C-alpha positions as CSV (number, residue, x, y, z in Angstrom):
1,X,-20.0,-76.4,82.9
2,X,-19.3,-79.2,85.1
3,X,-21.7,-80.8,88.2
4,X,-19.9,-82.4,90.8
5,X,-21.7,-84.4,93.6
6,X,-22.8,-81.8,96.0
7,X,-23.6,-79.4,94.1
8,X,-27.4,-77.0,94.1
9,X,-29.1,-77.8,91.5
10,X,-32.4,-75.7,90.6
11,X,-35.6,-77.4,89.6
12,X,-37.7,-75.1,87.1
13,X,-41.3,-75.1,85.5
14,X,-40.4,-72.6,82.7
15,X,-43.7,-74.4,81.2
16,X,-46.4,-76.6,82.3
17,X,-46.8,-78.2,85.6
18,X,-46.0,-81.5,87.1
19,X,-47.9,-83.8,89.5
20,X,-47.0,-83.1,92.9
21,X,-45.7,-87.2,93.4
22,X,-43.5,-86.9,90.1
23,X,-42.2,-83.5,91.5
24,X,-41.5,-85.6,94.6
25,X,-40.0,-88.3,92.6
26,X,-37.6,-85.9,90.9
27,X,-36.3,-84.3,93.8
28,X,-35.6,-88.0,95.5
29,X,-33.6,-88.9,92.0
30,X,-31.5,-85.9,92.2
31,X,-31.0,-86.7,96.0
32,X,-29.7,-90.2,94.9
33,X,-26.9,-88.6,92.2
34,X,-25.6,-87.1,95.4
35,X,-26.5,-83.7,94.5
36,X,-28.6,-80.8,96.3
37,X,-32.5,-79.9,95.1
38,X,-33.3,-76.4,95.2
39,X,-36.8,-76.6,94.2
40,X,-37.9,-73.2,92.7
41,X,-41.5,-71.4,93.4
42,X,-42.7,-71.8,89.5
43,X,-42.4,-75.7,90.5
44,X,-45.4,-75.7,92.5
45,X,-47.2,-72.4,91.2
46,X,-50.9,-72.5,89.8
47,X,-51.6,-69.7,87.5
48,X,-55.1,-68.3,88.2
49,X,-56.4,-68.9,85.1
50,X,-54.4,-71.7,83.2
51,X,-53.7,-75.1,84.7
52,X,-51.5,-75.6,81.6
53,X,-49.2,-73.0,83.3
54,X,-47.2,-73.5,86.5
55,X,-47.7,-70.5,87.2
56,X,-48.1,-66.8,85.9
57,X,-45.2,-65.6,83.4
58,X,-43.6,-63.8,85.7
59,X,-42.5,-66.4,88.3
60,X,-41.5,-68.8,85.3
61,X,-39.4,-66.1,84.1
62,X,-37.8,-65.1,87.4
63,X,-37.2,-68.3,87.9
64,X,-35.0,-69.4,85.1
65,X,-33.2,-65.9,85.1
66,X,-32.9,-66.4,89.1
67,X,-31.4,-69.9,88.7
68,X,-29.0,-69.0,86.0
69,X,-27.6,-65.7,87.6
70,X,-27.1,-67.8,91.0
71,X,-23.6,-68.5,91.6
72,X,-24.5,-71.4,94.2
73,X,-26.9,-73.3,91.6
74,X,-24.2,-75.6,89.3
75,X,-27.2,-76.8,87.2
76,X,-31.1,-75.7,86.0
77,X,-33.3,-78.7,85.5
78,X,-36.5,-77.7,83.6
79,X,-39.2,-80.1,85.0
80,X,-41.7,-80.3,82.3
81,X,-42.5,-79.4,79.3
82,X,-45.8,-78.9,77.6
83,X,-46.7,-75.1,76.6
84,X,-45.4,-71.8,78.1
85,X,-42.3,-71.1,77.5
86,X,-42.5,-69.2,74.7
87,X,-44.5,-66.8,76.7
88,X,-41.4,-65.8,79.2
89,X,-39.1,-65.6,76.7
90,X,-39.6,-61.5,76.3
91,X,-39.3,-61.4,79.9
92,X,-35.7,-62.2,80.0
93,X,-32.8,-60.0,80.4
94,X,-30.2,-61.2,78.2
95,X,-27.7,-58.2,79.5
96,X,-27.6,-60.0,82.9
97,X,-27.8,-63.4,82.5
98,X,-24.7,-62.8,80.1
99,X,-23.0,-61.0,82.9
100,X,-23.1,-65.1,85.0
101,X,-20.9,-67.8,84.0
102,X,-22.9,-70.4,81.8
103,X,-24.4,-73.4,83.5
104,X,-25.8,-76.7,82.0
105,X,-29.4,-76.6,81.4
106,X,-31.9,-79.9,81.3
107,X,-35.3,-80.2,79.4
108,X,-36.5,-80.4,76.3
109,X,-39.7,-80.5,73.9
110,X,-41.1,-76.9,74.7
111,X,-38.1,-76.2,76.2
112,X,-36.9,-75.8,72.9
113,X,-38.0,-72.4,72.5
114,X,-35.4,-71.7,76.0
115,X,-32.3,-74.1,74.1
116,X,-32.6,-71.4,71.0
117,X,-32.9,-68.4,73.1
118,X,-29.6,-68.9,75.7
119,X,-27.3,-69.9,72.3
120,X,-28.6,-67.2,70.6
121,X,-28.5,-64.6,72.8
122,X,-26.0,-65.9,75.1
123,X,-24.1,-68.5,72.8
124,X,-24.3,-71.3,76.0
125,X,-24.7,-74.8,75.0
126,X,-27.2,-76.8,77.1
127,X,-28.6,-80.1,77.2
128,X,-31.8,-81.6,74.8
129,X,-33.0,-84.2,77.6
130,X,-35.4,-85.5,78.5
131,X,-37.6,-83.9,81.3
132,X,-37.0,-85.3,85.1
133,X,-40.6,-85.0,86.4
134,X,-42.0,-87.2,83.8
135,X,-42.4,-90.9,83.2
136,X,-39.5,-90.4,80.6
137,X,-36.9,-90.7,83.2
138,X,-38.8,-91.7,86.1
139,X,-40.4,-94.9,84.4
140,X,-37.5,-95.9,82.1
141,X,-34.1,-97.2,83.1
142,X,-32.3,-96.0,79.8
143,X,-33.6,-92.7,79.5
144,X,-32.5,-91.9,83.4
145,X,-29.1,-93.9,83.0
146,X,-28.4,-91.4,79.9
147,X,-29.9,-88.0,81.3
148,X,-27.4,-89.0,84.6
149,X,-24.5,-89.5,82.6
150,X,-25.3,-85.9,80.4
151,X,-25.2,-84.2,84.4
152,X,-22.2,-86.1,86.0
153,X,-20.0,-87.1,83.6
154,X,-20.7,-85.4,80.3
155,X,-18.0,-86.2,78.5
156,X,-18.5,-89.8,78.8
157,X,-21.3,-90.6,76.1
158,X,-19.9,-88.8,72.2
159,X,-21.9,-91.4,70.3
160,X,-26.0,-91.7,69.9
161,X,-27.6,-94.0,67.4
162,X,-30.8,-96.7,67.3
163,X,-31.8,-99.7,66.1
164,X,-34.2,-98.1,63.8
165,X,-31.3,-95.6,62.7
166,X,-31.8,-95.1,58.7
167,X,-29.6,-93.0,56.3
168,X,-32.5,-91.3,54.7
169,X,-29.6,-89.0,52.3
170,X,-26.5,-90.8,52.7
171,X,-23.2,-88.7,53.2
172,X,-21.2,-87.4,56.2
173,X,-21.6,-83.5,57.7
174,X,-20.1,-81.5,60.7
175,X,-21.2,-78.6,62.7
176,X,-22.8,-76.8,65.7
177,X,-25.8,-78.8,67.2
178,X,-29.1,-77.4,67.2
179,X,-32.6,-77.6,66.9
180,X,-34.6,-79.8,68.8
181,X,-39.2,-79.8,69.1
182,X,-40.2,-79.3,65.4
183,X,-43.4,-77.4,66.1
184,X,-41.6,-75.4,68.4
185,X,-38.9,-74.2,66.1
186,X,-41.6,-73.0,63.5
187,X,-43.5,-71.2,66.2
188,X,-40.6,-69.2,67.5
189,X,-39.3,-68.5,64.0
190,X,-39.5,-64.9,62.7
191,X,-40.5,-63.3,66.4
192,X,-40.0,-59.7,66.6
193,X,-36.2,-58.6,67.1
194,X,-35.2,-61.5,66.6
195,X,-32.4,-62.0,63.9
196,X,-32.6,-63.8,60.8
197,X,-31.5,-67.3,61.5
198,X,-28.0,-68.4,60.7
199,X,-27.4,-71.7,61.0
200,X,-24.3,-71.8,58.3
201,X,-22.0,-74.8,60.0
202,X,-24.7,-76.6,61.8
203,X,-26.4,-79.8,61.8
204,X,-30.1,-80.0,63.2
205,X,-32.0,-82.0,65.4
206,X,-35.6,-82.4,64.5
207,X,-38.6,-84.8,66.5
208,X,-41.8,-83.8,67.8
209,X,-45.1,-85.5,69.4
210,X,-48.2,-86.0,68.2
211,X,-48.5,-84.8,65.3
212,X,-49.8,-85.8,61.9
213,X,-47.8,-85.7,58.7
214,X,-49.4,-82.7,57.4
215,X,-49.0,-80.7,60.5
216,X,-45.2,-81.7,60.2
217,X,-45.5,-80.8,56.6
218,X,-46.6,-77.5,58.0
219,X,-43.8,-76.8,60.0
220,X,-41.1,-77.8,57.6
221,X,-42.6,-75.6,55.4
222,X,-42.8,-72.6,57.8
223,X,-38.6,-73.1,58.4
224,X,-37.9,-73.7,54.7
225,X,-39.8,-70.2,53.6
226,X,-38.4,-68.4,56.8
227,X,-34.6,-69.8,55.5
228,X,-34.3,-71.5,58.7
229,X,-32.6,-74.2,56.9
230,X,-29.7,-72.5,55.2
231,X,-26.9,-73.3,55.4
232,X,-27.4,-76.4,57.6
233,X,-24.6,-79.2,57.2
234,X,-26.9,-82.4,58.4
235,X,-29.9,-83.4,59.6
236,X,-30.7,-85.7,62.3
237,X,-34.4,-86.7,63.0
238,X,-35.4,-88.1,66.2
239,X,-38.4,-90.0,67.6
240,X,-42.2,-89.3,66.4
241,X,-43.6,-90.6,69.2
242,X,-47.2,-90.7,69.0
243,X,-47.4,-89.0,65.4
244,X,-48.4,-90.5,61.7
245,X,-46.2,-93.5,61.0
246,X,-42.7,-92.9,60.8
247,X,-42.4,-94.2,57.6
248,X,-44.5,-91.5,56.3
249,X,-42.6,-89.1,58.2
250,X,-39.3,-89.9,56.5
251,X,-41.0,-90.3,52.9
252,X,-42.0,-86.7,53.7
253,X,-38.8,-85.4,55.4
254,X,-36.9,-87.2,52.3
255,X,-39.2,-85.1,49.6
256,X,-38.8,-81.8,52.0
257,X,-35.6,-81.3,53.1
258,X,-33.6,-83.8,50.2
259,X,-33.2,-81.3,47.7
260,X,-31.2,-79.2,50.7
261,X,-28.6,-82.2,49.8
262,X,-27.4,-82.6,52.9
263,X,-26.9,-85.8,54.7
264,X,-30.6,-87.3,56.5
265,X,-30.5,-89.8,59.9
266,X,-33.9,-91.4,60.2
267,X,-34.8,-92.5,63.8
268,X,-31.9,-91.3,66.3
269,X,-33.3,-91.8,69.5
270,X,-33.4,-88.6,70.5
271,X,-37.2,-86.8,71.9
272,X,-40.4,-88.3,73.3
273,X,-40.0,-92.0,71.9
274,X,-38.6,-94.7,74.6
275,X,-34.8,-94.3,75.9
276,X,-34.2,-91.1,74.5
277,X,-30.9,-89.7,74.5
278,X,-29.6,-86.9,75.9
279,X,-27.8,-84.9,73.7
280,X,-25.6,-81.5,73.9
281,X,-27.1,-78.3,72.0
282,X,-24.9,-75.6,70.5
283,X,-21.2,-77.9,70.5
284,X,-19.6,-79.4,67.4
285,X,-20.8,-82.5,66.5
286,X,-20.5,-85.2,63.4
287,X,-23.5,-86.7,61.5
288,X,-22.6,-89.9,60.0
289,X,-25.4,-91.3,57.4
290,X,-23.6,-94.0,56.1
291,X,-23.0,-98.0,56.9
292,X,-25.1,-100.0,58.8
293,X,-25.4,-97.9,61.8
294,X,-25.8,-93.9,61.0
295,X,-24.8,-92.3,63.8
296,X,-24.2,-88.9,66.0
297,X,-21.2,-88.1,67.8
298,X,-20.0,-84.6,69.6
299,X,-16.2,-83.4,70.7
300,X,-16.9,-83.9,74.5
301,X,-16.6,-80.3,74.6
302,X,-19.0,-78.0,75.9
303,X,-17.1,-74.5,75.0
304,X,-18.6,-75.7,71.7
């Protein structure tokens, strides 16, 4: 699970395409970290109908699976979000991927669907990070530095907070970190053949982008009615970039999630906002909703 200088890393596009100039910049960034970029076909593929997809579902799924199973690939960068990851989940072969050693996979937003799949089907941890072929990394020094640390020295940062972090429901919780983009979590719940959610002993991370309060309310209701939050020990909210005012969203979350009786922290600095943190999923962590600086920590171990 450790990436070392000189390793080969795959750049794949499970969802939408990256502009050519941003893909080229991502390749140069990877090289500047002394890694060897392996640009897979999906990164430059064109879908015959939909410009919002980076190539056909088959091409995108094959890239994810082949990069995961390739022993010469040390890590996988999902270059962009957008939409489309959910379309490839049923094309992945869990038996073939389970036979390969786990490796770090980096991405966020629409890649939430793949993070869930890896944790549930393979028991593999992964990294919720800003996307390497977007301005969220290429034009943000702090986010770029955080991603680099997650890739090359993942145990170095074990605590995340922000200047805006606020305890909405006080307390302290321990558990396995799960979650990601709220709308994707709602979109994937209840899929045919997927077992009912069992999140006992988990800390849920939630964030979103360009969503209004009423839609966030709907996503939360979908998850609540599906039992997604049953057994969680705590909830951490990230950024709500280009969404309704954060005060509205925090009030909503306190109203509908507060009755769960678990610690709830807002604005922990992961997601689509500036200086976005890179946070591991599928590993043990602690959420502290106390004092002047609410924060999230993890053990620094990728074996849960």
